[in-house]
C-alpha positions in Angstrom: 0.1 1.1 3.5 1.1 -2.2 3.7 0.7 -4.9 7.1 4.2 -6.4 8.1 3.6 -9.6 7.3 3.0 -8.5 3.5 6.1 -6.8 3.5 8.2 -9.7 4.8 6.4 -12.4 2.7 6.9 -10.2 -0.5 10.2 -8.7 0.3 8.6 -5.1 -0.2 12.2 -3.7 0.8 14.1 -5.8 -1.7 11.5 -5.4 -4.9 10.5 -1.2 -4.7 12.4 1.8 -4.5 12.3 3.8 -1.9 11.6 7.4 -2.1 12.1 8.0 1.4 12.0 7.2 4.9 10.9 8.8 8.5 12.2 7.2 12.0 9.4 8.0 14.7 9.3 7.1 18.1 6.2 5.3 19.7 5.2 5.8 23.3 7.5 3.3 24.7 10.4 4.9 23.3 11.3 2.6 20.6 11.9 3.8 16.7 9.7 2.6 14.2 10.5 3.7 10.6 8.5 4.1 7.8 9.3 3.8 4.2 7.4 5.0 1.5 8.5 3.7 -2.0 7.7 3.4 -5.5 5.7 -0.2 -6.8 7.3 -1.2 -10.4 3.8 -2.9 -10.7 0.3 -3.9 -8.2 -2.4 -5.8 -9.8 -5.8 -5.4 -8.3 -8.2 -8.1 -10.1 -7.6 -8.7 -13.6 -6.4 -4.2 -13.7 -2.6 -3.4 -13.1 -1.4 0.1 -12.1 2.5 0.6 -12.7 4.6 2.9 -10.8 2.3 3.2 -7.6 3.3 5.0 -4.1 3.4 2.4 -1.1 4.4 2.4 2.5 5.3 0.0 5.0 6.8 0.0 8.5 10.3 -1.6 8.9 10.8 -2.5 12.5 11.0 -5.3 14.7 7.8 -4.6 16.7 5.3 -5.9 14.2 2.4 -3.9 14.8 1.1 -3.0 11.5 -1.4 -5.3 11.2 -3.4 -4.8 8.0 -3.0 -3.4 5.0 -5.3 -0.3 3.8 -5.4 1.2 0.1 -4.8 5.1 -0.2 -7.7 7.5 -1.8 -5.2 7.6 -4.6 -5.8 4.2 -5.6 -9.4 3.9 -4.3 -10.7 6.2 -6.7 -9.0 5.0 -9.6 -11.8 2.3 -9.4 -15.5 1.9 -8.9 -16.0 -0.9 -6.2 -19.1 -2.8 -5.2 -18.8 -5.0 -2.4 -21.5 -8.2 -2.0 -23.8 -8.0 0.8 -21.6 -10.7 2.9 -18.6 -8.8 2.2 -16.8 -12.0 0.9 -15.9 -10.3 -2.8 -15.5 -7.0 -4.1 -16.3 -6.4 -7.8 -14.2 -3.3 -9.7 -13.9 -1.4 -12.4 -11.5 1.3 -13.4 -13.5 4.3 -13.0 -12.6 7.7 -15.2 -9.9 8.3 -13.0 -7.8 4.7 -13.4 -4.9 6.7 -15.5 -4.6 10.2 -13.6 -1.4 10.5 -12.5 -0.2 9.2 -9.1 0.3 11.3 -6.1 4.2 11.4 -5.3 4.6 10.3 -1.2 
């Protein structure tokens, strides 16, 4: 799930193929549209993933402030974080080439 800022800055609505869209209502009754899409590529460090499922919120009310990797992307790498959490080291895991989950 990508943050509103990231989705806007990288024009995800124009650079991805939307596979589904759901409209939900928040507690104030405002509509929140969540798009599920396929990114042609996603680069993590020096590694590149192809046709990655992604989600992002399209709404005037900017409420998604953080980006999150889903378990499907996380399992493809072995992750090591330094003690100060300033750097992360990644290395492909045995699941790197597994088929992607479909949203």
